[in-house]
C-alpha positions as CSV (number, residue, x, y, z in Angstrom):
1,M,122.3,8.9,104.1
2,D,122.5,12.5,105.2
3,S,124.5,13.5,108.3
4,N,121.1,14.4,109.9
5,P,118.9,11.2,110.0
6,H,115.4,11.7,108.5
7,R,112.5,11.4,110.9
8,I,109.6,9.2,110.2
9,L,106.2,9.1,112.0
10,I,104.6,5.6,112.1
11,V,100.8,5.7,112.7
12,D,99.2,2.3,113.4
13,D,96.8,1.1,116.1
14,R,98.6,-2.3,116.3
15,E,101.7,-2.2,118.4
16,Q,103.3,-5.2,116.7
17,N,103.0,-3.5,113.3
18,R,104.6,-0.4,114.6
19,Y,107.4,-2.4,116.1
20,V,108.2,-4.2,112.9
21,L,108.2,-1.0,110.8
22,R,110.3,0.8,113.4
23,R,113.0,-2.0,113.5
24,I,113.3,-2.1,109.7
25,L,113.6,1.7,109.4
26,Q,115.9,2.2,112.3
27,Q,118.3,-0.4,110.8
28,A,118.2,1.7,107.6
29,G,119.3,4.7,109.6
30,Y,116.0,6.5,110.2
31,V,114.8,8.1,113.4
32,C,111.2,7.0,114.2
33,D,108.3,8.3,116.3
34,E,105.0,6.5,116.8
35,A,101.3,7.3,117.2
36,S,98.4,4.8,117.6
37,T,95.4,7.1,116.8
38,G,94.6,9.7,114.3
39,R,94.3,12.5,116.9
40,E,97.8,11.6,118.3
41,A,99.1,11.6,114.8
42,L,97.8,15.1,114.0
43,E,99.5,16.4,117.1
44,K,102.9,14.8,116.3
45,V,102.8,15.6,112.6
46,Q,103.0,19.3,113.7
47,S,106.7,18.7,114.4
48,I,107.1,18.2,110.6
49,P,108.6,14.8,110.1
50,D,110.0,13.9,106.7
51,L,107.6,11.1,106.2
52,A,104.3,9.9,107.9
53,I,103.5,6.2,107.4
54,L,99.7,5.9,108.0
55,D,97.6,2.7,108.4
56,V,94.3,3.1,106.7
57,H,92.3,1.6,109.5
58,L,92.6,3.6,112.7
59,P,90.3,3.5,115.8
60,D,89.2,7.1,115.7
61,S,89.5,8.0,112.0
62,S,90.1,6.8,108.6
63,G,93.7,6.9,107.3
64,F,92.4,8.5,104.1
65,N,90.9,11.4,106.1
66,L,94.0,11.7,108.2
67,C,96.1,11.9,105.0
68,R,93.8,14.5,103.6
69,A,94.0,16.6,106.8
70,I,97.8,16.5,106.7
71,K,98.0,17.5,103.0
72,E,95.4,20.3,103.3
73,S,97.1,22.0,106.1
74,P,99.7,24.6,104.9
75,R,102.0,23.8,107.8
76,T,102.1,20.0,107.1
77,A,101.4,19.8,103.4
78,A,105.1,19.2,102.6
79,V,105.2,16.0,104.7
80,S,105.4,12.9,102.5
81,V,102.7,10.3,103.2
82,L,103.0,6.5,102.8
83,Q,99.7,4.8,103.2
84,I,99.7,1.1,104.3
85,S,96.9,-1.5,104.9
86,A,96.4,-5.2,105.4
87,S,92.7,-5.1,104.5
88,F,92.3,-2.3,102.0
89,I,94.2,-3.8,99.1
90,T,92.1,-3.3,96.0
91,G,92.9,-0.9,93.2
92,E,90.0,1.3,94.3
93,D,91.5,1.6,97.8
94,K,94.8,2.6,96.4
95,A,93.2,5.2,94.1
96,K,91.3,6.6,97.0
97,A,94.5,7.0,99.1
98,L,96.3,8.7,96.2
99,E,93.4,11.0,95.6
100,A,93.5,12.0,99.3
101,G,97.1,13.1,98.8
102,A,99.2,10.0,99.6
103,D,102.5,9.8,97.9
104,A,102.7,6.0,97.8
105,Y,100.7,2.9,98.9
106,L,101.8,-0.5,100.2
107,T,99.9,-3.5,101.5
108,H,100.8,-6.1,104.1
109,P,102.7,-8.2,104.3
110,I,105.4,-5.6,103.5
111,D,108.8,-6.7,102.5
112,G,111.6,-4.9,104.4
113,L,113.6,-4.2,101.2
114,V,110.5,-2.8,99.4
115,L,109.7,-0.6,102.4
116,V,113.1,0.9,102.6
117,A,113.3,1.4,98.9
118,T,109.9,3.1,98.9
119,V,110.9,5.3,101.8
120,R,114.1,6.3,100.1
121,S,112.2,7.0,96.8
122,L,109.8,9.3,98.7
123,E,112.8,10.9,100.4
124,R,114.4,11.7,97.0
125,L,111.0,13.0,95.8
126,R,110.6,15.2,98.8
127,R,114.1,16.7,98.4
128,A,113.4,17.4,94.8
129,E,110.1,19.0,95.7
130,L,111.7,21.2,98.4
131,A,114.4,22.2,96.0
132,A,111.9,23.1,93.3
133,R,109.8,25.0,95.8
134,Q,112.8,26.9,97.1
135,A,113.9,27.7,93.5
136,S,110.4,28.8,92.7
137,S,110.3,31.0,95.9
138,H,113.7,32.5,95.0
139,W,112.5,33.1,91.4
140,Q,109.3,34.7,92.5
141,S,111.2,36.9,95.0
142,T,113.5,38.0,92.2
143,F,110.5,38.4,89.8
144,D,108.7,40.6,92.3
145,S,111.8,42.7,93.1
146,L,112.1,43.9,89.5
147,S,111.1,47.5,89.0
148,E,109.8,46.6,85.5
149,G,106.3,45.0,85.3
150,L,106.5,41.5,83.9
151,A,103.6,39.2,82.9
152,F,103.2,36.0,80.9
153,I,100.2,35.2,78.9
154,D,99.3,31.8,77.3
155,R,98.3,31.1,73.7
156,D,94.7,31.9,74.6
157,G,95.7,35.5,75.6
158,R,95.2,34.9,79.3
159,Y,97.6,35.8,82.1
160,T,99.4,32.9,83.8
161,Q,101.9,34.8,86.0
162,W,102.8,38.4,86.8
163,N,104.9,40.3,89.3
164,S,103.9,43.0,91.8
165,A,105.3,45.8,89.6
166,F,103.0,44.8,86.7
167,E,100.0,44.8,89.1
168,S,100.9,48.3,90.3
169,F,100.9,49.5,86.7
170,C,97.8,47.7,85.5
171,G,96.0,46.3,88.5
172,S,95.3,42.6,89.1
173,P,94.8,40.8,85.8
174,S,92.9,37.8,87.3
175,G,90.2,36.6,84.9
176,Q,90.9,39.2,82.2
177,T,92.3,38.7,78.7
178,A,95.5,40.5,78.0
179,S,94.0,42.5,75.2
180,A,91.0,43.8,77.2
181,M,93.1,44.6,80.3
182,L,95.9,46.4,78.4
183,T,93.4,48.4,76.4
184,S,91.7,49.5,79.6
185,C,95.0,50.3,81.3
186,F,96.6,52.3,78.5
187,R,93.4,53.7,76.9
188,S,94.8,52.6,73.6
189,E,94.6,49.6,71.3
190,I,97.7,47.5,71.9
191,H,99.4,45.7,69.0
192,G,101.7,42.7,69.1
193,L,99.3,40.3,71.0
194,A,98.1,38.3,68.1
195,P,99.6,34.8,67.7
196,G,102.6,34.8,65.5
197,A,103.2,38.5,65.9
198,E,106.9,39.6,66.2
199,R,108.4,41.5,69.1
200,H,106.6,44.9,69.5
201,T,107.6,47.9,71.5
202,E,105.7,51.2,72.0
203,E,105.7,54.1,74.3
204,L,102.4,55.1,76.0
205,Q,101.2,57.7,78.5
206,V,99.6,56.6,81.7
207,G,98.5,59.6,83.7
208,S,101.6,61.7,84.3
209,R,103.9,58.7,83.6
210,N,105.6,57.7,80.4
211,V,105.6,53.9,80.0
212,Q,107.3,51.6,77.5
213,L,105.5,48.4,76.7
214,T,107.3,45.5,75.1
215,I,105.5,42.3,73.9
216,A,107.7,39.4,72.8
217,P,106.8,35.8,71.9
218,V,107.9,32.9,74.1
219,T,108.8,29.9,72.0
220,S,109.8,26.3,72.7
221,D,111.2,24.2,69.8
222,N,110.1,27.0,67.4
223,V,106.5,26.7,68.7
224,E,105.0,29.8,70.2
225,M,103.8,29.1,73.8
226,G,102.6,32.6,74.6
227,K,103.9,36.1,75.2
228,V,105.9,37.9,77.8
229,L,104.9,41.5,78.6
230,V,107.4,44.1,80.0
231,V,106.2,47.4,81.3
232,S,108.9,50.0,82.1
233,D,108.4,53.4,83.6
234,I,110.6,55.7,81.4
235,T,109.4,59.0,82.9
236,D,112.8,59.8,84.4
237,R,114.6,58.9,81.2
238,K,112.2,61.1,79.2
239,L,112.8,64.0,81.5
240,A,116.5,63.5,81.3
241,E,116.4,63.3,77.5
242,Y,114.3,66.5,77.5
243,A,116.8,68.2,79.7
244,V,119.7,67.2,77.4
245,R,117.8,68.3,74.3
246,T,117.0,71.7,76.0
247,A,120.7,72.1,77.0
248,E,121.8,71.4,73.5
249,K,119.2,73.7,72.1
250,L,120.3,76.5,74.4
251,A,123.9,75.9,73.3
252,A,122.9,76.2,69.7
253,T,121.0,79.4,70.5
254,G,124.1,80.9,72.0
255,K,126.1,80.1,68.9
256,L,123.4,81.6,66.7
257,A,122.9,84.8,68.8
258,N,125.6,86.8,67.0
259,A,124.3,85.8,63.6
260,I,120.7,86.6,64.5
261,A,121.7,90.0,65.9
262,H,123.6,90.8,62.8
263,E,120.8,89.6,60.6
264,I,118.2,91.8,62.4
265,N,120.5,94.8,62.7
266,N,120.8,95.2,59.0
267,P,117.1,95.7,58.3
268,L,116.8,97.8,61.5
269,E,119.5,100.2,60.3
270,A,117.8,100.4,56.9
271,L,114.4,101.0,58.5
272,T,115.8,103.8,60.6
273,N,117.3,105.5,57.6
274,L,114.1,105.1,55.5
275,L,112.0,106.6,58.3
276,Y,114.4,109.5,58.6
277,L,114.3,110.1,54.8
278,A,110.5,109.9,54.8
279,Q,110.4,112.7,57.4
280,S,112.8,114.9,55.4
281,V,111.0,115.0,52.0
282,P,107.8,117.0,51.3
283,D,106.8,114.9,48.3
284,L,104.0,112.5,49.4
285,H,104.7,110.0,46.6
286,T,108.4,109.7,47.7
287,V,107.3,109.3,51.3
288,H,105.0,106.4,50.3
289,N,108.0,104.8,48.4
290,Y,110.2,105.1,51.5
291,L,107.4,103.6,53.7
292,D,106.9,100.7,51.3
293,R,110.6,99.9,51.5
294,A,110.4,100.3,55.3
295,N,107.5,97.8,55.4
296,Q,109.6,95.3,53.4
297,E,112.4,95.6,56.0
298,L,109.9,95.1,58.8
299,S,108.6,91.9,57.0
300,R,112.3,90.7,56.8
301,I,112.7,91.2,60.6
302,S,109.4,89.4,61.2
303,R,110.5,86.5,59.1
304,I,113.8,86.2,60.9
305,T,112.0,86.4,64.3
306,K,109.5,83.7,63.3
307,Q,112.4,81.4,62.1
308,S,114.2,81.9,65.4
309,L,111.0,81.1,67.4
310,A,110.4,78.0,65.3
311,F,113.8,76.7,66.3
312,H,112.9,77.0,70.0
313,R,109.2,76.3,70.0
314,D,107.7,72.9,69.2
315,T,104.3,71.4,68.7
316,Q,102.8,69.1,71.3
317,Y,102.0,66.4,68.7
318,A,103.6,65.3,65.5
319,I,102.3,67.2,62.5
320,P,102.8,66.9,58.7
321,I,106.1,68.6,57.6
322,D,107.5,69.5,54.3
323,L,111.2,69.0,54.9
324,G,112.2,71.0,51.9
325,G,110.4,74.1,53.3
326,L,111.8,73.4,56.8
327,M,115.4,73.1,55.4
328,S,114.9,76.4,53.6
329,D,114.1,78.1,56.9
330,V,117.0,76.5,58.7
331,V,119.5,77.4,55.9
332,S,118.3,81.0,55.8
333,L,118.8,81.1,59.6
334,Y,122.4,80.0,59.4
335,D,123.3,81.6,56.1
336,K,124.6,84.9,57.4
337,W,126.5,83.1,60.2
338,A,128.2,80.8,57.6
339,A,129.0,83.9,55.5
340,T,131.0,85.3,58.4
341,R,133.2,82.2,58.1
342,R,133.4,82.6,54.3
343,V,131.4,79.4,53.7
344,R,128.4,79.3,51.4
345,L,125.3,77.2,52.2
346,V,123.8,75.7,49.0
347,L,120.3,74.1,49.2
348,E,119.1,71.8,46.4
349,R,115.4,70.8,46.8
350,E,113.4,68.2,44.9
351,T,109.8,67.2,45.4
352,A,109.7,64.8,48.4
353,P,107.0,63.2,50.5
354,V,105.5,65.0,53.5
355,V,106.8,63.5,56.8
356,Q,105.2,63.3,60.2
357,G,107.2,64.9,63.0
358,F,108.1,67.7,65.3
359,P,109.4,70.7,63.4
360,G,111.3,72.1,66.4
361,Q,113.2,68.8,66.9
362,L,114.0,68.4,63.2
363,S,115.2,72.0,63.0
364,Q,117.5,71.3,65.9
365,V,118.9,68.2,64.2
366,F,119.5,69.9,60.8
367,G,120.8,73.1,62.4
368,N,123.3,71.1,64.3
369,L,124.5,69.2,61.2
370,I,124.7,72.4,59.1
371,R,126.7,74.1,61.9
372,N,129.1,71.2,62.2
373,A,129.6,71.1,58.4
374,T,130.2,74.8,58.3
375,E,132.8,74.7,61.1
376,A,134.5,71.8,59.3
377,S,134.6,73.6,55.9
378,P,137.7,75.5,54.7
379,S,137.4,79.2,54.1
380,G,135.9,79.8,50.7
381,G,134.2,76.4,50.7
382,K,130.6,75.4,50.6
383,V,128.2,73.1,52.4
384,L,125.8,71.3,50.0
385,I,122.4,70.5,51.4
386,R,120.1,68.2,49.3
387,V,116.5,67.3,50.0
388,R,115.2,64.3,47.9
389,H,112.6,61.6,47.8
390,A,114.0,58.2,48.9
391,V,113.0,54.6,49.7
392,R,114.6,52.8,52.6
393,G,113.7,49.3,53.7
394,G,110.6,49.4,51.5
395,H,109.4,52.6,53.1
396,Q,108.9,55.9,51.2
397,G,110.4,59.0,52.8
398,T,112.6,62.0,52.5
399,R,116.4,62.0,52.6
400,V,118.4,65.0,53.6
401,T,122.2,65.0,52.9
402,I,124.6,67.6,54.2
403,S,128.1,67.5,52.7
404,D,131.2,69.5,53.4
405,R,134.7,69.4,51.9
406,G,136.6,69.6,55.2
407,A,139.5,67.5,56.4
408,G,137.2,64.5,57.1
409,I,136.8,62.5,60.3
410,S,139.4,60.1,61.6
411,L,138.5,56.4,62.1
412,A,139.1,56.7,65.9
413,V,136.6,59.6,66.1
414,Q,134.1,57.9,63.8
415,R,133.7,55.0,66.3
416,Q,132.6,57.4,69.0
417,I,130.9,60.1,67.1
418,F,127.4,59.4,68.4
419,D,128.5,58.8,72.0
420,P,127.2,61.3,74.5
421,F,129.7,63.9,75.8
422,F,132.3,62.9,73.2
423,T,133.6,66.1,71.5
424,T,136.6,67.1,69.4
425,K,136.0,70.8,70.1
426,E,137.4,70.8,73.7
427,L,135.7,73.5,75.8
428,K,133.8,74.8,72.8
429,G,131.6,71.7,72.4
430,S,129.2,69.9,74.8
431,G,129.6,66.5,73.1
432,L,125.8,66.2,73.0
433,G,124.9,67.5,69.6
434,L,125.2,64.3,67.5
435,W,123.9,62.1,70.3
436,V,120.8,64.2,70.7
437,S,120.4,64.4,66.9
438,R,120.5,60.6,66.6
439,T,118.0,60.2,69.4
440,L,115.6,62.7,67.9
441,I,115.8,61.0,64.4
442,L,115.2,57.6,66.0
443,N,112.2,59.0,67.8
444,H,110.9,59.9,64.3
445,S,111.4,56.3,63.2
446,G,114.2,57.6,61.0
447,H,117.8,56.9,60.4
448,I,121.0,58.9,60.5
449,R,124.4,57.8,59.1
450,F,127.5,59.3,57.6
451,R,130.5,58.7,55.5
452,S,133.8,60.5,55.6
453,S,137.2,60.5,53.9
454,S,140.5,62.1,54.9
455,A,142.2,61.3,51.6
456,E,144.1,64.2,50.1
457,G,142.0,65.9,47.4
458,K,138.9,63.8,48.3
459,S,138.4,64.7,51.9
460,G,135.0,65.6,53.3
461,T,132.0,64.3,55.2
462,T,128.4,63.6,54.3
463,F,125.7,63.1,56.8
464,Q,122.5,61.5,55.6
465,V,119.2,61.6,57.4
466,F,116.1,59.6,56.3
467,V,112.7,60.3,57.7
468,P,109.8,58.0,56.6
469,A,106.8,59.6,54.9
470,A,103.6,60.3,56.9
471,A,101.2,57.3,56.9
């Protein structure tokens, strides 16, 4: 028995019955209280005994009704009830008691051993129920404290449980199917809800918030029992990623500034000279020739300016992109800068599928890879850029490889190369370039990988980027 004796309320209108029950239970170590009427029993049960033993026949009420009243009250519902009777002994009477909420039923004459065994059984059951209720309460508190919205749906697509965060995202799902509610909440058709569907994750816009929705199957013995839905607010993460991308883009702009100025200065100087010559000659035909050449230099400046703007500006939505043409623009933007380091940029293009993406982001990725390859290349070397059609994982797409013949990347550096803020350039590098590049390519459902060798005579590094074709 526990150090604190369990309390039992005995309710019977016959004093001799109460006396017999009390003696048996006190000898077993229980503390007993008594009531002779239903009204008195309702008053004393408010002290929450561990067990109430109720006679079916009471002078002011039925033991069945008294049991029902105890079980229907939120305050006393956890009190175990043992119904007893000397006259209501049929199976129908027992069924009636159990339907009213009784936990057990005994008939007179009651054997003392059977009574104690029954009470102890109900005691164990009550402890188990309290432990389960407490665990459920703790679990629900933890469930509701999560910032992510969680919900469970059954095999029929109906919600069975959800936390407060999910309700704040989508409203109360009571009575709604998962498909209808999610479509209404996110204003978009949601995939991954069909039976047998694999884990599905997508990012959605809800008002001013960015939300990530994950739908995963819940299985038991390899049988799908339903789905779990996880809704995460990723607005702050998106803003942080945007800030990092912007910082890296600004860093790249600073590194390009000198090359762009040099690139624009040459045609500007030529334009100035051509205009001076046009003013100095009387022959109208010669003047026209000078002006035509000046117009060509202006077109060259315009092209350089547009390429620079394309690097900074991006579209709001993904658009079809010819990666061959985009790579041509990026290479021409870095060509003069590479030349100042005595490195040649060589572009080889083949016909490749159009991809769906953001040109500004992809220009940032390939510009970063070309710049890294150029900085790694020895003086007099070259960086080879290839654009080709490729198939990866059964998906058509375009593969871009950027290769240099530099000293290669050590194994220690290779393990950290995509980590944020990791750099081998000391104060000259932010350590964000490759991490941002990898993030942007993953956002395009693509893949980026590399191979490198430091072997003498075979050193160099090749980065390979695969972007799937537009659907």
